[in-house]
N, C-alpha and C positions, 0 to 999 in steps of 0.2 A: 781633906782635912785642913789644908792650908787656907782654902777659901772660907771654910767655916770659921776658923780662928780670925782671919783678917776681916770678916764681915761682922764679928761680934760687936765692935763699937758702933757700927752703923745701926745694927738691929736694936742696940740698947739706947739709941737716940742721942749718942754722944757727939757724933759727927755725921755729915751728909755723905762723905766718901771715905773709903778706907785710908787713902794716903794722908788724910787730915789728922789721923790719930798717930801721934809721933812714936808710940811704942809698938806699933804693929809691924810685922815682918815685911809686908808689902810696902809700907811707908819707908822703911829702912832701905829696901831695894830700890825704890824710886829715887831716894836721896843719894844713891850710889854706893851704899855700904857693900863692900865686896862679898862678905860672908852671906848677906841676905840675898844678893843677886845670884850667888852660886847655889844657894838653897832652892830658890825658885826655879833656876835652870834645871836642877836635879829633879824637882817635882814635875816640871813640865816634860822633861825627857821621859820620865816614867809614864806619865799620863799619855803622851803621844806615842809610846812604844818605839822610840827612836831618838837619835841625837838631834837637838835643836840648838842653834846658835844663841848667844846671850841676848842680843837685841830682839830676835824673834821670840825667844822664850818670855821676855817681859811683855811683849805685845800680846802674845797668845794667853798668858796668865791674866792680863788685864781684861781681855775679852771674856775669859772664863769667869773671872771674879765678878765683873759687872753683870754678865748674863745670869749667874747664880744668885747674885745679890739683889735682883730686881724686886721691888716691893710687890707683895702679893695682896690682892684685894680679897675681901671676905667672899666665901663661896655661897652657894644657894642656901646652905644650912646655917648661915649666920656666924661663921667662924670669924675670929679676930683677924684684923689686918696684920700681916707679917711685915714689920718694918723692913725697909731696905732702901735701895737706890731708886730714884724716880725713873719711870719708864722713859721720859724724855732724855735724861742723862745717859741711861743705858743705850738708847738709840744713837746718841752722839758718839759714844765710845765705839760702838760697833761700826758706825759709818767711817770712823777714822782707823778702823782695824786695830784698835788698841794703842795706837801711837799717841804719845803725849805732845801737846803743843809746846813751843819754845817757852811760853809764859808758864805753863804748868811745870815744866822741867825746872825753870829758874826758881819758882816758888818753893820747890822741894830742896833747894840747895842754898838755904839762907846763909850759911857760913861764908860763902863768897861775898855776900853783901856786907857782912860785918868785918871779917878779917882780911878780905881782899883789898881793902882800902879804896880802890878805884876799879870799875869794871866797864868795859866797852870794847870797841874795835881796837885792833892793834895800833892804828894811827892815833886814836884818841888817847889811849893809855900812854903811849910813848910821848905824846904832847904834854900830858900832865907830868910825866917823868922829867922831861926837859926843864920844866918850870920848877919842880920840887926835887930834882936829883941830888941836891945838897943834903937831903935827909938820909941818903943811902951811903954805903961805903964807897971809897974811891975806885974799887975794881968794877963796880956795876956800870955797864955801858948802855944797857937798854932797860926799858921799864916793863914792857908787855910780857906777861907769862901766860902760857896756856892754862885753861881750867882743866885739871886732871880728873879722870874717871867720870867725865860727863860728855854728852854730846852738846858742845857749847856753840855750835854753828858760827864759829869765827870770833866769839867773844873771848877776851883775855882779861887778866887782872894785873894789878900792880905788884901784888905779893904772890909768891909761889907757896901754896898751902901744901906742904909735904906731909904733915901728920894729920890724920883724920880730915881730909880735905872737904868732906861733905857730911852733913848730918847734924 
């Protein structure tokens, strides 16, 4: 049922991939929303008939979603094309075993670009902080803050987003 719902905007021709539709549960999970990730983990645990870790459940769901969502061509009896995800895109996702690239992950976490003020490696962010530290309170000693609730691969931000860090 989750894949059916998450594929509706793709099949309606609104977006090319489910994560591009900001109101879809999968998009919320990719963006790091805790309740959406928990829901997909529960769905995948039920589907797999056993406990699955959070990262693995997202990857397995992505594989299931893209496999289910592949565009179907008309059959021999002239049926309509069932809109979906291109065969090429499905093959790319399957080849990566459902893992998102760093770029895909970052695109889904736009708030860090807007509210994080500066984003980069720890050294880069701390360098900016040294130059602009007067904009912060006197107790603040360092600039780099980890990106919460995401696999940031060493990226940090100047601001610590405590409330609704993604989405």
